[in-house]
N, C-alpha and C positions, 0 to 999 in steps of 0.2 A: 556352363551353368554358373561358374564363378563370375564370369564377365556380366551375365544377366543380372546377378544379384547386386552388382555395383551400380546399375543404371535404373533400377526400379526398387520399390519397397513391397514387401509382403508382410502384412500383419496377420499372424496366426493367433486367434483369440480363443481362450477357454472360458466358458460361461456355465459352470456346473450349477445345476438346480434351476436354471432359467428355461422357461418353456420354449418349445419350438415355435418359430414365427415371430418371436419378440424382436423389435427393431433395435439395431445398433447404429448410432449416428456418430460419424467422425466430424468434429467441429473445429473451427479456428476463428481467430479474431478478424473482424472486417477491417476495411482500410482505415476507419476512424479509431480502431482499437477500443471502442466502447461497447461492442456487442459481439456475440458469437454467430457464425453462419455455418450451415451444414456443407460439408465437402463431399461426403459419401455416405450412403446408407445401405446396410445389408441386413439379413435376417439370421437369427440363431437357428442352427440345425444340429440336433443331437448334442447340445451343450457346447457347440463350437461356432465360430464365425471367421471369415477371412476377408481382408480388404487389400486390394493391390492397386498400384499406380506408380507414378514417377514424381520425385521431388526435385525441384531445381536447387534447393538449399535446405539445411536443417531449419525447423521452426516448431514452436510449441503448438500442440493440438490437444483436443479433449475427446475422450470416448464417453458417450452417453448411452446407457442401456435402458430400454423401456422397462419400467417396474423397479429399477434400482435407483435409490436416492443418491444424488450427487453425481459428479463427473470426474473422470480419471485423467490426469494430465500425463503427457509423454512427449517425446521429441520425434517428430516425423522426419525421417531421412531414409535414403535408399539403403536397402539391406533387409535382412530377415529379422523382424521384430516380433517378440512373443509377449502377449498380454494375458494375464490371468485375472479375471474379474471376480471379486468377492461380493456376492449379491447382498450379504448382510451388512458389510461395512466397506464402502468404496475406497476408503483410505487404506485398507489392508490389501488392495489389489496390487499386482506386481507387473513390472515390465523389465525386459532384458533382451539381449541379442545383438545390439549394435553398440558401438563405442560410446556415443553421446548419451544413450539411455542408461548404459551401465554407469557412466560418470554421474549422471543425474541422480541415480539411486544412491551412489556412494557419497556424493556431496551432501544430499539431504540427511543422510545418516550422521554425518559429521556435524551438521548444524543442529540436529536434534540433541546431540551430546552437549553442545554449548548451551542449549536452552533447557536442559534437564532440570536444573535447580529452580528456575523461575516457573516452569510448568508444575513442579512439585509444590511450590509455594501457592500457586493459583488453586490447585486441587485442594490443598489443605485449608486455605483461608476463604474460599468462595462462600461457604455457608456462614462464616463469621461476618463477612462483609455484607451479605444479604440481611442478616439479623441487625447489624449496625445501621443499615440504611432504613430499615423499617422502623427502628426506634429512634432515628435521628441522632445516633450516638456519634457525634462529629470527632470526638477524641479517638475512638477506635478506627473510624474511617481514615483520619489523617495519619494515624500510626501505621496502618496497613499500606496506605498509599506511599508513605515515605520509604517503607521497607521494599515495596514493589519497585519504586523508581530507582532505588539504589541497585537492586538486582538487574533492572533493565539497563542501567548504565554499563554494568559489567558485561552483559550480553551483547550490547551494541559495540563495545570496544573489542571484545573477542571475535565477534562476527566480522568486523572490518579487517582484523588481522587475518582471519581465515580467507576472506575474499581476496585480499592482496596476495597471500602466499599461494593460494590455489591458482590464481591467474598467472602468476610468474612460473609456476611449475607445470601448468597444463596449457601451453600455447595453442594446442589444436582442438581444445574442448569448446563446444558451443556454449557451455556454461560460462566460460571465461569472457567471451564477447558480450554476453548478457550482463555480467557483473560490471564490466567497464561501462556499458551503456547506462546502467543504473547509477553509476558514479556521476555521470554527466548531468543527472537530474538534481544533484545536491548543490544548492547555491554557494555553499562554502568550500566546495572542492578545490583542491590545488590542480589547476589545469595541466601543469607540467608533470604531475604524478600520473594523471590520466593519460597524457600523451606517451609517457614512458611505458605504461602497461599496454597501451594500444600498439605501439611500435614493436613490442615483444610478441604480439599475436601472429599466428601463422597467416600467410597471405590468403589462404582459402577463407578465413573468417573475415578478413577486411572487405571482401567483396559481397558479404551477406548484407541483408537490410540493416541489421543492428550495426554492423561494421561501418557501413556507409553513413549511418546516422551519427556515429561517434566522430567520424572524420569531419563531417559538416560542422558539428558543434565545436570541435577543436579549432577549426578555421575561423568560426564565428567569434570564438573567445579571443583569438589573436587580433581580430579586426572588428571590434564591437560596433563600429560605425555602420555595419551592414544592417543593423536594426533587428527586426523580428528574428528570433531564433538564436540570438547571441546569448551566450551563457553569462550570468553575472559571475565573475569577480567585478565586472563593470558596474554592477548594481550596488548602490549605497546600502550600508548596514542600517537596520532599524535604530532610530534614535539619533542618527547623524544629521547634519544640516541639509544634505542633499537628498535624504530619504523622504519619501511621501507615504503617508499612511492611507491615503485615499484609494478606493477601489469601487468597482461596480460589478454586480453579478446577479444571476437569476435567483429568485426565491422559489419555494416549492410550487408556486402557481405559474412560474415562468416569467413573472414580472421582473424587470431589471431594477435592482435596488442599489443605491450608492451609500457609502459610509457617511458622506457629508449629510445626507438627509436623515441619518440614524443617530447622529451625535447628540449626546446629552451633556449635562454639566460634566459628568464623568462617564466614559464609555469603555466597556470591556469587549474586545474582539476575541472571541473564544473559538480556538481551533479544536475540532473534535471529529468523531465519526461514529456511526452506529455500530461498527464492528470493533471499536476500541473499548475493551473492558474497563481500563482506568478512567476513560472519559465518561462512560456510563455511570461509574461509581462516583464521580465528581459532580454529576448533574444535579443530584438532590441539594448539594451545597449551593450551586448556582441558582436553583429555583428559590431557595430560602433567601439568598442574597438579593435577588431581584424583587421578591415580595417585600422585603424589609426596607429597601433603599430606592426603589423606582420612583416613589412619590417625592423623594428628596433630590432627584436629579440623575439617578443611575440609569443608563441604557446598556443593553447588551446586544451584540450582533454575532450570531454563531456562523462560523465558516466550516462547512463539513468537507472532509476528505473522503466522502462516500463516492461510489461509482454506480450504485443501484438506487434509483430514485424511490422505489417502493419501500426499501428498507430504511432509507433516510427519513421519509415521511412517517413511517411506522414508529421509529425511535423518537421523533419529535413529539408525536402524540402520546406515546407510552410514558415518556419521561416528563411530560407536561411543560415543554419548553415554549413559553408563550411569547418570547421576544422574536425579533427579526432573525430569519435564517436564510443563508445563501450558499450556493455551491455550483461549480461548473461540472460536478460529478466526474472528475478526472483523477480521483484517488490521490496518490502522492505527486501527480503532475498538476495539482491544483495551482493555478497561477498566483492566487493570493498568498498561498503558503510559501511559494518561491519569493514573492515580494517581501514577506515578513521573515524569510529565512527560517522557516519552521522545519525542524528535523525530528521532533518527538511531540506526540500529543498525549493528553490535553496540553494546550499551550495558550493561556490567557494573556492578552496584552492590554494594559490600562492606558487610555488616552484622555487628555483633557478636552475642554470644549472646542479647541481649535484643531484637534487631531494630533497634537504633539504627544509622543510617547513619554509616559511617566514611569511605568514599571512593567515588568513582565514575569511570567512563570511562577506567580504566587498562587497558592491553592489553599483550600480549607480555611482555617482560622486566620492564617497570615493574609489571605486575600480579603477576608471580611474586615480585618483590622485596618488594612490599607484603605479600603473603600470608605470606611467610617471616618478615618482621619481626613481624607480628601474632601468629603462632603460636609465636614464640620467647618471648613474654612470659609 
């Protein structure tokens, strides 16, 4: 019995309050990583369900229960996995039973502790921000944004420390190989630091898909002449002589749009996303800015870090963003964001008529003052 449990998985699910016959779907990402595909389907019987099979390696999957809003993430791996579905709030569902799932739960609990202060800030100030947006109170908006950004910097710093310390102390955890893989997507990352963490991983993790991807990126970084897939540090930093601001990407209708054809006397390349609260809070300022200065030579091109086309288009319409919008819908793997070395959004970049970088990361009144100054020349 012990031998069998190591060569297959058994998911024992509890679904209290969910009717018999309701469908439970286990999903995972397709090869492109852009959408979910069904792996297995079972029915709820007497408040329970069971899914069995074999996993070649650990990987993230989702449980989708008919009639329950949202999807529950877990790590599929061989062994006995217990999942308890909360039909009223999918986020309160629980998973346990295997090493990587127990680590997944523990790691998330530690991250929540780090994010506790900023979550409290959002809860307390969301009504105030909404009121300020409705009344176009830019002073309050800018004050709240400044406080939020300061807290976000602390969270980012503490999270990075946690990622590093966890990876070093948990060489056999699937979470560790995912952390290192995530680091390879950061254009400013120190490849030597990534390689050190990778070398410290257990051999069983190096043979997984994320492990192989890390190895390829490390090799590409050491030999940038290989071309596609090479990690920048080979990439020039924004504003340097070798850096190019130009790019091409699909707009919401699928038409390829280039920066060159969108340049004005002054152009703002605005990195944002529909899921980004601070971005959505800054959008009214951008709308007002465009309205006041477009006739004087200001253009804006929005670059979204969305991955859901419908939500992207909905946010554009709701926030009344009438300027050019583009996105490859690759989330933080957006190639334009890598080109501009964007690590935090919102992130506006100000370019002159030739596409040369003039300034970046200005928001609210500071951004308005800079645009007014540049267009007065």
